[in-house]
DRENKOL-334852 format. One record per residue (C-alpha): residue in one letter; y, x, z. Coordinates in steps of 0.5 Angstrom, whole numbers, plus 500, padded with zeros to 3 digits. Layout:
+-----+-----+-----+-----+
! res !   Y !   X !   Z !
+-----+-----+-----+-----+
!   A !   Y !   X !   Z !
...
+-----+-----+-----+-----+
END
This chain:
+-----+-----+-----+-----+
! res !   Y !   X !   Z !
+-----+-----+-----+-----+
!   M ! 279 ! 315 ! 610 !
!   R ! 279 ! 320 ! 603 !
!   P ! 279 ! 315 ! 596 !
!   A ! 271 ! 316 ! 593 !
!   N ! 272 ! 316 ! 585 !
!   G ! 279 ! 313 ! 585 !
!   V ! 277 ! 307 ! 588 !
!   N ! 279 ! 304 ! 593 !
!   T ! 274 ! 305 ! 599 !
!   R ! 279 ! 304 ! 606 !
!   W ! 274 ! 300 ! 608 !
!   M ! 267 ! 301 ! 605 !
!   W ! 265 ! 304 ! 613 !
!   L ! 266 ! 299 ! 616 !
!   P ! 259 ! 297 ! 616 !
!   A ! 256 ! 303 ! 617 !
!   L ! 260 ! 304 ! 624 !
!   L ! 259 ! 297 ! 626 !
!   A ! 251 ! 298 ! 626 !
!   S ! 253 ! 304 ! 630 !
!   L ! 255 ! 300 ! 635 !
!   G ! 251 ! 295 ! 635 !
!   T ! 246 ! 301 ! 637 !
!   A ! 250 ! 304 ! 642 !
!   G ! 248 ! 311 ! 640 !
!   A ! 241 ! 309 ! 636 !
!   A ! 239 ! 315 ! 631 !
!   D ! 243 ! 312 ! 624 !
!   S ! 236 ! 307 ! 621 !
!   R ! 238 ! 307 ! 614 !
!   P ! 233 ! 312 ! 609 !
!   N ! 234 ! 316 ! 606 !
!   I ! 234 ! 319 ! 599 !
!   L ! 230 ! 325 ! 594 !
!   F ! 232 ! 324 ! 588 !
!   C ! 228 ! 329 ! 584 !
!   I ! 231 ! 329 ! 576 !
!   A ! 228 ! 334 ! 571 !
!   D ! 231 ! 337 ! 564 !
!   D ! 228 ! 334 ! 557 !
!   W ! 222 ! 331 ! 562 !
!   G ! 219 ! 325 ! 557 !
!   W ! 214 ! 321 ! 558 !
!   P ! 208 ! 320 ! 557 !
!   D ! 208 ! 327 ! 560 !
!   A ! 205 ! 327 ! 567 !
!   G ! 198 ! 326 ! 570 !
!   A ! 199 ! 319 ! 573 !
!   Y ! 200 ! 317 ! 566 !
!   G ! 193 ! 319 ! 563 !
!   E ! 195 ! 326 ! 560 !
!   A ! 191 ! 330 ! 561 !
!   A ! 193 ! 337 ! 559 !
!   V ! 199 ! 337 ! 563 !
!   Q ! 198 ! 339 ! 571 !
!   T ! 204 ! 334 ! 576 !
!   P ! 201 ! 333 ! 582 !
!   A ! 207 ! 332 ! 586 !
!   F ! 210 ! 326 ! 581 !
!   D ! 202 ! 325 ! 581 !
!   R ! 203 ! 323 ! 590 !
!   V ! 209 ! 319 ! 589 !
!   A ! 206 ! 315 ! 584 !
!   R ! 198 ! 315 ! 589 !
!   E ! 203 ! 314 ! 596 !
!   G ! 209 ! 309 ! 592 !
!   V ! 209 ! 305 ! 585 !
!   V ! 210 ! 309 ! 579 !
!   F ! 214 ! 305 ! 573 !
!   T ! 211 ! 304 ! 565 !
!   N ! 217 ! 302 ! 563 !
!   A ! 223 ! 306 ! 565 !
!   F ! 229 ! 308 ! 560 !
!   V ! 235 ! 312 ! 560 !
!   T ! 241 ! 309 ! 557 !
!   S ! 242 ! 315 ! 552 !
!   P ! 237 ! 321 ! 551 !
!   S ! 243 ! 326 ! 552 !
!   C ! 245 ! 329 ! 558 !
!   T ! 251 ! 328 ! 560 !
!   P ! 251 ! 320 ! 560 !
!   S ! 244 ! 320 ! 561 !
!   R ! 247 ! 322 ! 568 !
!   N ! 253 ! 319 ! 568 !
!   S ! 250 ! 313 ! 567 !
!   T ! 244 ! 314 ! 574 !
!   L ! 251 ! 317 ! 578 !
!   T ! 255 ! 310 ! 577 !
!   G ! 250 ! 304 ! 575 !
!   Q ! 254 ! 303 ! 568 !
!   W ! 252 ! 303 ! 561 !
!   H ! 255 ! 311 ! 559 !
!   W ! 258 ! 306 ! 553 !
!   R ! 263 ! 304 ! 560 !
!   L ! 265 ! 311 ! 562 !
!   G ! 270 ! 312 ! 556 !
!   A ! 269 ! 321 ! 556 !
!   G ! 263 ! 320 ! 560 !
!   A ! 259 ! 316 ! 554 !
!   N ! 258 ! 323 ! 550 !
!   L ! 255 ! 330 ! 553 !
!   W ! 259 ! 335 ! 555 !
!   S ! 266 ! 331 ! 557 !
!   S ! 268 ! 329 ! 564 !
!   L ! 267 ! 322 ! 567 !
!   A ! 274 ! 319 ! 570 !
!   P ! 276 ! 319 ! 577 !
!   N ! 276 ! 311 ! 577 !
!   H ! 269 ! 310 ! 576 !
!   P ! 265 ! 310 ! 583 !
!   V ! 259 ! 315 ! 583 !
!   Y ! 253 ! 313 ! 589 !
!   P ! 252 ! 320 ! 592 !
!   L ! 260 ! 319 ! 593 !
!   L ! 260 ! 312 ! 595 !
!   L ! 254 ! 314 ! 601 !
!   E ! 257 ! 320 ! 603 !
!   D ! 264 ! 314 ! 605 !
!   A ! 258 ! 310 ! 609 !
!   G ! 256 ! 316 ! 614 !
!   Y ! 251 ! 320 ! 609 !
!   R ! 251 ! 327 ! 608 !
!   I ! 250 ! 329 ! 601 !
!   G ! 248 ! 335 ! 597 !
!   F ! 245 ! 337 ! 590 !
!   W ! 241 ! 344 ! 588 !
!   S ! 241 ! 346 ! 580 !
!   K ! 242 ! 341 ! 574 !
!   S ! 246 ! 335 ! 577 !
!   W ! 251 ! 332 ! 573 !
!   G ! 254 ! 334 ! 566 !
!   P ! 254 ! 339 ! 563 !
!   G ! 261 ! 338 ! 561 !
!   D ! 267 ! 339 ! 566 !
!   W ! 269 ! 333 ! 571 !
!   R ! 275 ! 336 ! 574 !
!   A ! 279 ! 334 ! 567 !
!   L ! 280 ! 328 ! 568 !
!   G ! 284 ! 328 ! 575 !
!   R ! 276 ! 328 ! 579 !
!   T ! 277 ! 332 ! 585 !
!   R ! 270 ! 332 ! 588 !
!   H ! 263 ! 333 ! 585 !
!   P ! 261 ! 327 ! 583 !
!   A ! 254 ! 329 ! 586 !
!   G ! 257 ! 332 ! 592 !
!   D ! 256 ! 339 ! 596 !
!   E ! 252 ! 344 ! 591 !
!   S ! 246 ! 348 ! 596 !
!   S ! 246 ! 355 ! 594 !
!   R ! 239 ! 355 ! 596 !
!   G ! 236 ! 348 ! 595 !
!   F ! 234 ! 343 ! 598 !
!   A ! 230 ! 347 ! 604 !
!   E ! 236 ! 350 ! 606 !
!   F ! 239 ! 343 ! 605 !
!   L ! 235 ! 340 ! 609 !
!   A ! 234 ! 345 ! 616 !
!   A ! 241 ! 344 ! 616 !
!   Q ! 241 ! 336 ! 617 !
!   P ! 245 ! 332 ! 623 !
!   P ! 240 ! 330 ! 626 !
!   G ! 240 ! 322 ! 626 !
!   R ! 245 ! 323 ! 620 !
!   P ! 242 ! 320 ! 614 !
!   F ! 242 ! 326 ! 607 !
!   C ! 242 ! 323 ! 599 !
!   F ! 240 ! 330 ! 596 !
!   W ! 239 ! 330 ! 588 !
!   L ! 234 ! 335 ! 586 !
!   G ! 236 ! 339 ! 580 !
!   S ! 232 ! 344 ! 574 !
!   H ! 233 ! 346 ! 569 !
!   D ! 226 ! 345 ! 566 !
!   P ! 224 ! 343 ! 562 !
!   H ! 230 ! 345 ! 558 !
!   R ! 230 ! 350 ! 552 !
!   P ! 229 ! 356 ! 550 !
!   Y ! 223 ! 357 ! 553 !
!   A ! 218 ! 364 ! 554 !
!   A ! 214 ! 365 ! 547 !
!   G ! 206 ! 365 ! 550 !
!   S ! 208 ! 362 ! 556 !
!   G ! 203 ! 355 ! 555 !
!   A ! 198 ! 359 ! 554 !
!   A ! 199 ! 364 ! 559 !
!   A ! 199 ! 359 ! 564 !
!   G ! 193 ! 356 ! 562 !
!   I ! 195 ! 350 ! 557 !
!   D ! 190 ! 350 ! 552 !
!   P ! 194 ! 349 ! 545 !
!   A ! 188 ! 346 ! 543 !
!   R ! 187 ! 341 ! 547 !
!   L ! 194 ! 337 ! 547 !
!   R ! 196 ! 332 ! 545 !
!   V ! 201 ! 333 ! 538 !
!   P ! 206 ! 326 ! 538 !
!   A ! 205 ! 323 ! 531 !
!   D ! 212 ! 324 ! 529 !
!   L ! 210 ! 333 ! 529 !
!   P ! 205 ! 336 ! 524 !
!   D ! 200 ! 337 ! 527 !
!   C ! 200 ! 345 ! 527 !
!   E ! 198 ! 352 ! 532 !
!   T ! 206 ! 353 ! 531 !
!   V ! 208 ! 346 ! 534 !
!   R ! 201 ! 347 ! 539 !
!   R ! 204 ! 353 ! 542 !
!   D ! 211 ! 349 ! 542 !
!   L ! 209 ! 344 ! 547 !
!   A ! 204 ! 348 ! 551 !
!   D ! 210 ! 352 ! 553 !
!   Y ! 213 ! 346 ! 554 !
!   L ! 209 ! 343 ! 558 !
!   F ! 208 ! 350 ! 563 !
!   E ! 216 ! 348 ! 564 !
!   V ! 214 ! 341 ! 566 !
!   Q ! 209 ! 343 ! 571 !
!   R ! 213 ! 349 ! 574 !
!   F ! 218 ! 342 ! 575 !
!   D ! 212 ! 339 ! 579 !
!   S ! 212 ! 345 ! 583 !
!   G ! 219 ! 346 ! 586 !
!   V ! 218 ! 338 ! 587 !
!   E ! 212 ! 340 ! 591 !
!   A ! 215 ! 345 ! 595 !
!   A ! 221 ! 340 ! 597 !
!   L ! 216 ! 334 ! 599 !
!   A ! 212 ! 339 ! 603 !
!   A ! 219 ! 341 ! 607 !
!   L ! 220 ! 334 ! 607 !
!   D ! 213 ! 333 ! 611 !
!   E ! 215 ! 339 ! 615 !
!   S ! 222 ! 336 ! 617 !
!   G ! 219 ! 330 ! 620 !
!   A ! 224 ! 325 ! 615 !
!   A ! 218 ! 323 ! 610 !
!   A ! 217 ! 318 ! 614 !
!   N ! 224 ! 315 ! 612 !
!   T ! 225 ! 318 ! 606 !
!   I ! 225 ! 314 ! 598 !
!   V ! 223 ! 320 ! 593 !
!   V ! 225 ! 319 ! 585 !
!   I ! 222 ! 322 ! 581 !
!   T ! 224 ! 322 ! 573 !
!   G ! 227 ! 326 ! 568 !
!   D ! 234 ! 325 ! 563 !
!   H ! 231 ! 322 ! 556 !
!   G ! 225 ! 326 ! 551 !
!   M ! 223 ! 333 ! 550 !
!   P ! 227 ! 337 ! 546 !
!   F ! 223 ! 337 ! 540 !
!   P ! 225 ! 334 ! 532 !
!   R ! 226 ! 326 ! 533 !
!   H ! 225 ! 326 ! 541 !
!   K ! 231 ! 328 ! 544 !
!   C ! 237 ! 324 ! 542 !
!   H ! 234 ! 319 ! 539 !
!   L ! 233 ! 312 ! 542 !
!   Y ! 225 ! 311 ! 539 !
!   D ! 221 ! 312 ! 545 !
!   S ! 219 ! 320 ! 545 !
!   G ! 228 ! 319 ! 546 !
!   T ! 229 ! 314 ! 551 !
!   H ! 222 ! 313 ! 555 !
!   V ! 221 ! 318 ! 562 !
!   P ! 217 ! 318 ! 567 !
!   L ! 219 ! 316 ! 574 !
!   A ! 215 ! 315 ! 582 !
!   I ! 218 ! 312 ! 587 !
!   R ! 215 ! 312 ! 595 !
!   W ! 219 ! 309 ! 601 !
!   P ! 214 ! 308 ! 606 !
!   G ! 213 ! 303 ! 609 !
!   V ! 216 ! 300 ! 605 !
!   I ! 213 ! 300 ! 598 !
!   V ! 205 ! 298 ! 597 !
!   P ! 202 ! 304 ! 595 !
!   G ! 199 ! 305 ! 588 !
!   R ! 202 ! 300 ! 585 !
!   T ! 203 ! 301 ! 578 !
!   V ! 209 ! 296 ! 575 !
!   T ! 211 ! 295 ! 568 !
!   D ! 218 ! 292 ! 569 !
!   F ! 223 ! 294 ! 564 !
!   V ! 228 ! 299 ! 568 !
!   S ! 234 ! 304 ! 567 !
!   L ! 236 ! 310 ! 570 !
!   A ! 243 ! 305 ! 570 !
!   D ! 238 ! 301 ! 576 !
!   L ! 238 ! 306 ! 579 !
!   A ! 245 ! 307 ! 583 !
!   P ! 245 ! 299 ! 585 !
!   T ! 238 ! 300 ! 589 !
!   F ! 240 ! 306 ! 593 !
!   L ! 247 ! 303 ! 595 !
!   E ! 243 ! 295 ! 597 !
!   A ! 237 ! 300 ! 601 !
!   A ! 243 ! 303 ! 605 !
!   G ! 246 ! 296 ! 607 !
!   L ! 252 ! 297 ! 601 !
!   A ! 255 ! 292 ! 597 !
!   V ! 255 ! 294 ! 589 !
!   P ! 261 ! 295 ! 586 !
!   A ! 262 ! 290 ! 581 !
!   A ! 263 ! 295 ! 575 !
!   M ! 256 ! 297 ! 576 !
!   T ! 252 ! 294 ! 570 !
!   G ! 245 ! 296 ! 573 !
!   R ! 241 ! 291 ! 576 !
!   S ! 238 ! 294 ! 584 !
!   L ! 230 ! 294 ! 584 !
!   L ! 229 ! 293 ! 591 !
!   S ! 226 ! 286 ! 590 !
!   V ! 221 ! 290 ! 585 !
!   L ! 220 ! 295 ! 589 !
!   R ! 218 ! 292 ! 596 !
!   A ! 214 ! 286 ! 592 !
!   P ! 206 ! 287 ! 594 !
!   E ! 202 ! 287 ! 587 !
!   S ! 202 ! 291 ! 580 !
!   G ! 205 ! 288 ! 573 !
!   R ! 209 ! 285 ! 571 !
!   I ! 214 ! 283 ! 578 !
!   D ! 221 ! 280 ! 575 !
!   P ! 219 ! 276 ! 569 !
!   T ! 226 ! 278 ! 566 !
!   R ! 226 ! 285 ! 567 !
!   D ! 222 ! 284 ! 560 !
!   H ! 227 ! 289 ! 556 !
!   V ! 232 ! 295 ! 556 !
!   I ! 238 ! 297 ! 553 !
!   T ! 239 ! 304 ! 550 !
!   G ! 244 ! 307 ! 546 !
!   R ! 248 ! 314 ! 544 !
!   E ! 254 ! 316 ! 541 !
!   R ! 256 ! 324 ! 541 !
!   H ! 252 ! 328 ! 543 !
!   T ! 255 ! 336 ! 539 !
!   P ! 261 ! 335 ! 534 !
!   A ! 254 ! 336 ! 528 !
!   Q ! 258 ! 332 ! 523 !
!   E ! 262 ! 335 ! 517 !
!   A ! 267 ! 340 ! 520 !
!   P ! 272 ! 338 ! 522 !
!   S ! 270 ! 331 ! 525 !
!   M ! 268 ! 331 ! 532 !
!   A ! 265 ! 325 ! 530 !
!   G ! 257 ! 323 ! 534 !
!   Y ! 251 ! 318 ! 531 !
!   P ! 253 ! 311 ! 535 !
!   M ! 247 ! 307 ! 536 !
!   R ! 244 ! 302 ! 540 !
!   A ! 238 ! 300 ! 540 !
!   I ! 234 ! 294 ! 545 !
!   R ! 227 ! 295 ! 547 !
!   T ! 222 ! 289 ! 549 !
!   D ! 214 ! 289 ! 550 !
!   E ! 212 ! 288 ! 542 !
!   W ! 219 ! 290 ! 539 !
!   L ! 224 ! 295 ! 538 !
!   F ! 231 ! 295 ! 534 !
!   I ! 235 ! 300 ! 532 !
!   R ! 242 ! 298 ! 530 !
!   N ! 246 ! 305 ! 526 !
!   F ! 253 ! 303 ! 526 !
!   E ! 254 ! 310 ! 521 !
!   P ! 249 ! 311 ! 517 !
!   N ! 252 ! 315 ! 512 !
!   R ! 253 ! 319 ! 517 !
!   W ! 247 ! 324 ! 520 !
!   P ! 242 ! 322 ! 526 !
!   S ! 241 ! 330 ! 528 !
!   G ! 247 ! 333 ! 525 !
!   C ! 249 ! 334 ! 518 !
!   P ! 245 ! 340 ! 513 !
!   E ! 251 ! 345 ! 513 !
!   G ! 258 ! 346 ! 515 !
!   S ! 258 ! 342 ! 521 !
!   T ! 264 ! 343 ! 527 !
!   Q ! 259 ! 346 ! 531 !
!   G ! 255 ! 351 ! 526 !
!   W ! 249 ! 350 ! 525 !
!   Q ! 245 ! 346 ! 522 !
!   F ! 241 ! 339 ! 524 !
!   A ! 246 ! 342 ! 530 !
!   D ! 243 ! 335 ! 535 !
!   C ! 237 ! 338 ! 535 !
!   D ! 235 ! 344 ! 540 !
!   D ! 233 ! 350 ! 537 !
!   S ! 226 ! 351 ! 537 !
!   P ! 220 ! 353 ! 533 !
!   T ! 217 ! 346 ! 531 !
!   K ! 225 ! 345 ! 528 !
!   R ! 225 ! 352 ! 524 !
!   L ! 218 ! 350 ! 522 !
!   L ! 221 ! 344 ! 519 !
!   L ! 226 ! 347 ! 515 !
!   S ! 222 ! 353 ! 513 !
!   D ! 217 ! 350 ! 510 !
!   R ! 220 ! 341 ! 509 !
!   E ! 218 ! 343 ! 501 !
!   N ! 211 ! 344 ! 503 !
!   P ! 208 ! 336 ! 502 !
!   A ! 205 ! 336 ! 508 !
!   I ! 211 ! 337 ! 512 !
!   R ! 216 ! 334 ! 509 !
!   P ! 215 ! 326 ! 511 !
!   F ! 215 ! 330 ! 518 !
!   F ! 222 ! 333 ! 516 !
!   D ! 225 ! 326 ! 513 !
!   Q ! 224 ! 323 ! 520 !
!   A ! 227 ! 329 ! 524 !
!   F ! 233 ! 329 ! 519 !
!   A ! 234 ! 324 ! 513 !
!   K ! 238 ! 319 ! 513 !
!   R ! 237 ! 312 ! 515 !
!   P ! 239 ! 305 ! 514 !
!   A ! 244 ! 302 ! 519 !
!   E ! 237 ! 297 ! 521 !
!   E ! 231 ! 299 ! 524 !
!   L ! 226 ! 295 ! 527 !
!   F ! 218 ! 297 ! 530 !
!   D ! 212 ! 292 ! 531 !
!   L ! 210 ! 297 ! 537 !
!   R ! 202 ! 293 ! 537 !
!   T ! 201 ! 295 ! 530 !
!   D ! 207 ! 302 ! 530 !
!   P ! 207 ! 304 ! 537 !
!   D ! 209 ! 310 ! 535 !
!   Q ! 216 ! 307 ! 531 !
!   L ! 214 ! 311 ! 525 !
!   H ! 214 ! 305 ! 519 !
!   N ! 221 ! 300 ! 520 !
!   L ! 221 ! 294 ! 518 !
!   A ! 228 ! 291 ! 518 !
!   A ! 227 ! 290 ! 511 !
!   D ! 222 ! 286 ! 510 !
!   P ! 223 ! 279 ! 510 !
!   A ! 218 ! 277 ! 514 !
!   H ! 220 ! 280 ! 520 !
!   A ! 227 ! 276 ! 518 !
!   D ! 227 ! 273 ! 524 !
!   V ! 225 ! 277 ! 529 !
!   K ! 231 ! 282 ! 527 !
!   A ! 235 ! 276 ! 528 !
!   E ! 233 ! 274 ! 535 !
!   L ! 234 ! 281 ! 537 !
!   E ! 239 ! 283 ! 533 !
!   R ! 243 ! 276 ! 537 !
!   R ! 240 ! 278 ! 545 !
!   L ! 243 ! 286 ! 543 !
!   T ! 250 ! 283 ! 541 !
!   A ! 251 ! 278 ! 547 !
!   E ! 249 ! 285 ! 552 !
!   L ! 253 ! 290 ! 549 !
!   V ! 259 ! 285 ! 548 !
!   A ! 258 ! 282 ! 555 !
!   T ! 259 ! 289 ! 558 !
!   N ! 265 ! 290 ! 554 !
!   D ! 262 ! 295 ! 549 !
!   P ! 268 ! 298 ! 545 !
!   R ! 263 ! 300 ! 538 !
!   I ! 261 ! 292 ! 538 !
!   L ! 269 ! 291 ! 539 !
!   G ! 270 ! 295 ! 533 !
!   R ! 274 ! 301 ! 538 !
!   G ! 268 ! 306 ! 537 !
!   S ! 272 ! 310 ! 535 !
!   D ! 276 ! 311 ! 542 !
!   L ! 269 ! 314 ! 544 !
!   E ! 269 ! 319 ! 539 !
!   S ! 276 ! 322 ! 541 !
!   H ! 275 ! 325 ! 547 !
!   P ! 274 ! 332 ! 547 !
!   Y ! 267 ! 337 ! 547 !
!   F ! 268 ! 342 ! 553 !
!   G ! 262 ! 346 ! 549 !
!   D ! 262 ! 353 ! 546 !
!   M ! 264 ! 351 ! 539 !
!   K ! 259 ! 357 ! 537 !
!   G ! 252 ! 359 ! 538 !
!   R ! 252 ! 355 ! 546 !
!   R ! 245 ! 354 ! 546 !
!   T ! 243 ! 361 ! 546 !
!   T ! 247 ! 364 ! 551 !
!   R ! 241 ! 363 ! 557 !
!   Q ! 235 ! 367 ! 555 !
!   P ! 229 ! 366 ! 556 !
!   R ! 224 ! 367 ! 562 !
!   A ! 219 ! 371 ! 561 !
!   A ! 211 ! 368 ! 561 !
!   P ! 210 ! 367 ! 568 !
!   A ! 203 ! 369 ! 571 !
!   T ! 200 ! 362 ! 573 !
!   A ! 201 ! 355 ! 570 !
!   R ! 204 ! 353 ! 578 !
!   A ! 208 ! 359 ! 579 !
!   A ! 215 ! 355 ! 581 !
!   T ! 221 ! 356 ! 586 !
!   D ! 225 ! 350 ! 590 !
!   G ! 230 ! 352 ! 590 !
!   S ! 231 ! 356 ! 596 !
!   G ! 230 ! 362 ! 593 !
!   T ! 222 ! 363 ! 595 !
!   T ! 216 ! 362 ! 591 !
!   A ! 212 ! 356 ! 592 !
!   A ! 205 ! 353 ! 590 !
!   T ! 203 ! 361 ! 588 !
!   P ! 207 ! 368 ! 587 !
!   A ! 212 ! 369 ! 581 !
!   A ! 216 ! 368 ! 576 !
!   A ! 222 ! 365 ! 575 !
!   G ! 224 ! 360 ! 578 !
!   A ! 228 ! 353 ! 574 !
!   A ! 236 ! 355 ! 575 !
!   G ! 234 ! 360 ! 570 !
!   K ! 237 ! 357 ! 564 !
+-----+-----+-----+-----+
END
């Protein structure tokens, strides 16, 4: 038996083998898993959450036929560490190099797809799965998500052996930048009718940028819609867990890369026919790191002790809506290096940790002398505020920063921050007014800090244990000059529903490039 992830898995196949022997050749009844994840898709940009400006019929269907979560969060608002956490079921700060963007993942960290493969599952992925980075750099010999399907889920499903369960990662590069300017409006999304987040200026430039983002959300959803149709046609839907989510918030200033809800809060819907009572809405706080132990437990496998995520099976099986598990009353998030965006020649990041409850968000900024979105000039990465993706919205904030109407938005996104931030979500849901220095809230802040510190210590966070520099010592495998401009924006699409399903054929309506174009 091939060792997976550097962990001794010699006998991990035994439960599955015994089960198959006991059924004397019967088909494997363990559930299939279809995991669908968008790139830079934040909450609440889906119809199931009441967002009328965007059409997400696939997500809405899974929410309607399963359960939708209102408090789902990533562990880190940066692609590689977020995806590493999802694969390993661990906080990203436990993963060494894997805590950073454009990094690697050591083979001693078990990942759920390879554990499932060792137990008899067929595994595969399409488009963006693990990464970005170099998964081979630390000695891993197998891609963390399995085998890449050259034409997507439909091709993978067509080759599925009868009676064998599968686990498939349906990735996408949507709605990651760059966008084709005007694509949202061309697809029928009216910029004038959009909801503009409170931390962005309400103007035509931002509205049109948001419309382009929402178009790509719709294109991702179209790909998922095609995958669900293929699943239905195959007859496997009745025994398949379907999960739809995003890896962090949208690529706008003060959203992606930040520990405000705009960076860490994501959509999440899960369907499992016969197990999940349809139409439920759950308010439990969950982390995407909880998915790995959930998948393993659903497959009847032991969860490795290293996994800090908590299985969601009891929550999924409960018949009611609301708060199911009273212990799921908070979530922890954090960030290490996104890009090397501090003053050259530094390879440092902007380390943060946060605890989010129903009523409060407390953020600890470990290096408040650094720039939260990268420095204004002279960064190792080579451009201004490099931790913020280039966009019309970013360029507006930079060019008009002296305008009194724009300056507050510029400062919120780019200015240095104090060591502590505290937000009362009952009166300030957009997290714009820091109460950390207010004596009236000293007791609340102290309690949240105590809870946060206790969990970081218990999970051996190098940052809280005084070894934060260890997390900044790892290589950065991205292009240090202009990495984010290597992909060209696609042409404006013909319709809002144009997309591909990852199989090389168009889904829903004719036309336009597919999700693999970035």
